[in-house]
C-alpha positions as CSV (number, residue, x, y, z in Angstrom):
1,M,71.0,127.0,121.5
2,T,68.3,124.3,121.6
3,T,68.7,121.7,118.6
4,I,65.9,120.5,116.7
5,F,66.5,117.1,118.0
6,S,65.9,118.7,121.9
7,K,62.8,120.3,120.2
8,I,61.7,116.9,119.1
9,I,62.5,115.1,122.4
10,K,60.3,117.7,124.4
11,G,57.6,117.5,122.0
12,E,57.6,120.7,120.6
13,I,58.3,119.2,117.5
14,P,56.1,116.2,115.9
15,C,58.0,113.0,115.2
16,Y,57.2,109.3,114.6
17,K,58.7,108.1,118.0
18,I,59.9,104.6,118.2
19,A,61.4,104.3,121.6
20,E,62.7,106.3,124.9
21,D,64.0,106.0,128.3
22,N,65.5,108.4,130.4
23,R,68.6,108.9,128.3
24,Y,67.9,108.1,124.9
25,F,65.3,108.9,122.0
26,A,64.9,107.2,118.8
27,F,62.6,108.5,115.9
28,L,62.0,107.8,112.4
29,D,64.1,110.0,110.0
30,I,61.5,112.3,107.8
31,N,64.1,112.1,105.1
32,P,64.9,108.3,104.9
33,L,67.2,106.3,102.9
34,K,65.0,103.2,103.4
35,A,61.8,102.4,105.2
36,G,62.5,102.0,109.2
37,H,65.5,104.8,109.0
38,T,65.8,105.5,112.5
39,L,67.7,108.4,114.3
40,V,68.7,107.6,117.8
41,V,69.8,110.5,120.1
42,P,71.2,111.1,123.7
43,K,68.7,113.1,125.4
44,Q,71.5,115.4,126.7
45,E,72.6,117.7,124.2
46,T,76.0,117.1,123.2
47,D,77.2,118.2,119.6
48,Y,79.7,115.5,118.6
49,V,79.2,111.7,119.3
50,F,83.0,111.4,120.5
51,D,82.3,114.2,123.1
52,L,80.1,111.9,124.9
53,D,81.3,110.4,128.1
54,D,82.3,106.6,127.7
55,D,79.2,105.7,129.8
56,Q,76.8,107.6,127.5
57,L,78.4,106.6,124.4
58,A,78.0,102.9,125.6
59,G,74.5,103.6,126.5
60,L,73.7,105.1,123.0
61,M,75.3,102.0,121.4
62,V,73.3,99.4,123.6
63,F,70.0,101.6,123.1
64,S,70.7,101.5,119.4
65,K,71.2,98.1,119.4
66,K,67.7,97.4,120.7
67,V,66.1,99.6,118.3
68,A,68.0,98.0,115.4
69,A,66.8,94.5,116.4
70,A,63.2,95.8,116.3
71,I,63.7,97.4,113.1
72,K,65.0,94.1,111.6
73,S,62.1,92.3,113.1
74,V,59.6,94.2,111.1
75,I,61.6,95.5,108.0
76,P,62.8,93.0,105.3
77,C,66.6,93.5,105.0
78,N,69.9,91.6,105.4
79,R,71.1,94.0,108.2
80,I,70.8,97.2,110.1
81,A,73.7,99.5,109.3
82,I,74.9,102.0,111.6
83,A,75.8,105.7,110.4
84,V,77.2,108.3,112.6
85,V,77.6,111.3,110.3
86,G,77.0,114.2,112.6
87,I,77.2,117.3,110.4
88,E,74.0,118.1,109.7
89,V,72.5,118.5,113.3
90,P,74.8,119.6,116.1
91,H,73.4,117.0,118.4
92,A,75.0,113.8,118.9
93,H,72.9,111.0,116.8
94,V,73.3,107.7,114.9
95,H,71.3,106.5,112.0
96,L,69.8,103.0,111.9
97,I,69.3,101.8,108.5
98,P,68.0,98.6,107.1
99,M,70.3,97.6,104.1
100,D,70.6,94.8,101.5
101,T,73.6,96.3,99.8
102,M,76.3,98.9,100.5
103,N,74.2,101.3,98.2
104,D,71.3,101.6,100.4
105,I,73.4,103.6,103.0
106,N,74.7,105.9,100.6
107,F,73.6,109.6,101.8
108,R,73.5,110.9,98.1
109,N,70.5,108.4,97.2
110,P,67.2,110.3,96.6
111,K,65.5,110.2,99.9
112,L,62.1,108.2,100.3
113,K,58.8,109.7,100.6
114,F,55.9,108.4,102.9
115,T,52.8,109.9,103.9
116,P,51.8,110.5,107.6
117,E,49.9,107.3,107.7
118,E,52.9,105.3,106.3
119,F,55.2,106.8,108.7
120,K,52.9,106.3,111.4
121,E,52.2,102.6,110.5
122,I,56.1,101.9,110.1
123,A,56.9,103.6,113.6
124,E,54.0,101.6,115.3
125,K,55.3,98.2,113.7
126,I,58.7,98.8,114.9
127,S,57.9,100.5,118.5
128,S,55.8,97.5,119.1
129,K,58.9,95.4,118.8
130,V,61.3,97.3,120.9
131,I,62.3,95.6,124.2
132,L,64.1,98.1,126.5
């Protein structure tokens, strides 16, 4: 069964794309904890992040590092947190979340609401700084 992330990658579901290469895809989380909260996924559909082979997992982290640098350059924060949860969608992915305190990455926090225009502006700012 095709995951929602595979449908996003194929363009069947719209997203606020940050970056992509031939193996990975990054886009804004539509239920963000913080402005700039981004999901990074391998294009190959694999349910569990630790089921990725070593090369894919390493590549996911290197791609995520580049996206995190772009996020940090445009979203004021102390750090970019990385979280691997992987329960809500059966497609390996990491969350990149701008943070100033540990509470900023608490998934029980209320999710932020942005207009489509605000999401688009955030995505454009971050994507313009990604260096792949």
